[in-house]
N, C-alpha and C positions, 0 to 999 in steps of 0.2 A: 430528860428522860422518857417522860410518857408520850411524849410526839413521836420518839423513835419508834416504839413499840408499838404506834396505830400506824405511822408508814409502812413499818415491817407485815401487819396483819393485813394491809389495803392491798401492800405490794403481794402477798400469800395468795388473797380474796382473786388479785387480778389474772395471775398467772392460771389459778383452778379454772377459771373463768375460759379464759383463751383454751386452756388443753381440753374442757369438757367441748367447747365449740368447735374445735378442730376435729374432734370426734366424732359428732353430729352432720360435719358438712360433709357435700357428697360434691366430686367435681373431677377436674383431670388430678391434682397431686401431684407429687415429685418425681412420680415413678411412670408419667407422660400416660397419654390418653389410653384408657383400657379395654383390654381385648375384646374383638367382639361387639364392639359397639362403633360408630361412625366416626371418621375423623372430625374433628373439630375444625369449624369451617372459620376461612380466611381469606381476604384478597390483598396483597399487598404489592407495593410498586419496584417493578424490576431495581436490581440496585444498577443493572446499567442503562435505566433510563434518566431521564432528567426531572421527573415526577418526585416533591420534595413532600409527598403526605405522610401522614399516619397512614398504616395498615387499618384495613376494616375486617372488624373482629365479631360486627353483628348477625343477627339473624340473618341478612337482605347480603352477606358479602360475597353471595354464589352468583348475584346479579351482576358483579364488578366484573367488565371484561375490557380488553383492552390488551394490543400490541405491548405492553408500557407494566403489563399489572400478571402478576403469578396468583392464579386463582385456585385454591388446591382444590377445588370440586371439579374444573375442568380436568386435571392431572389426573384424579384417581377415577375419571367418569368412565376412562376406556380401558386402562391398564394399572396393571398395578405401582400401587408408589414408592419409593423409599426416599424419605425427608427427613436431611439432619437441619440440622441448628450448631451454628456457627457463628463464634465473637472472635470478629479481627482482631488480630495481633493476637493470639495466645494460639500456641504452636501445635498445640494435642488436636484441636478445633480443626485449625485449619490443615492437618494434615487428614483426617476423616474427609475432609468433603474433598482433598486429592485424592483419594481412594475412587469414592464414589463418582469422581472423574474419570478417572482411568477404567472402571470397570464397566460405565455406563452402555458404550459402546457393544460390548459383550452381551448385554441383554436387549435389546431393541423392542421386545413387546413388554418393556418396565421404565416408568417415568423416573428418576430421580431428579433432585430439587434438595436444594438447599434454602434456607433464611438466615441471614444475616442481624445478626441480635444488636442492635441500638451500631456504635461505629461509626465509622465514615464510608459512604459508598463506593470514594475510590481508594479505599483498602483493598477492598472488596474485587474490585476490578481489575486490578495490579496482580490478584491471583492468577488471571486467564483463565478461570475454571470454563468450559462448554455448557456444563447445566444449569439450567438456569434457577438465578439466587435472586428470592425478594428480600426486601428491607426491610424491617423493625425497628422504624425508628427510635419508637419509643419502649418496645420491649413488650407489644398487648400480643404480639402471636406469642413469644416466649410464655408469658403469662397464662397463654388460655393453653399451652400443651405444659405445660407443668415443667418445664424444662428449668431444671436446678443444676446442672453438671455438665460439663461440657467434654469431650463428644458427646452427642443426644439423638439418636436416629429412629424415628420411627418408621414402621412399617407396616402397608395397609394391602387388602387386595382389591383386586379391580372393582371399582363401585365405594369403593372409600370404608371398607369393614377392618378395622384395625387389629392387626394378625401381634402387636405388640409392638416395643419401645429396646433400645439398646441403649444404656448410657455408662459405656465404656468404648475405648477406643477397638474397632475392628478392621483388623487386616484385611488384604483382598480371601482368602481361602473364606476368612469366617462370615464375610459379609456378600460374598458369592451363594454360600449354604445357605441365609438366612432369603437370599433374593429367590434361590431356583426354589424355595418352600412355599413364595408366593402363588407361584405360576401354574 
């Protein structure tokens, strides 16, 4: 009986430590990047490419360029950016990227892109999306952005300043209103 009491006490102390540490920790959190802050930097292979490496989420990520690379710094440099995260095979996530893909031609002054979190690149290719889709093979980009739900869409002004994130499905009208606010 005494051992069970000790294990229970250790469990409570561990939970208290984790809670206190979570309150002190700074970072993106599960609500996405902080409005007014720059987009977290990453470069990831495009799902349409044959590159099979992990995304770069280090400080030098903006220096990674190429025709088969999605570089968030390049996307946000000249135009506002709408960036969705999709988990291949999850219907609501895929529907959100469908909406972005349909809306993108209406807003040529805005970049639209998505990041496929884990999953197979072939599943992403089969969708036929025209917007660029990066492949986050190990989930590092999703972690960097604090993606805890899907659909998840982050909005940024030209230059990469985050205006906010949507953590629920946005239909065409709602998404168009958010995009218009970026211009």
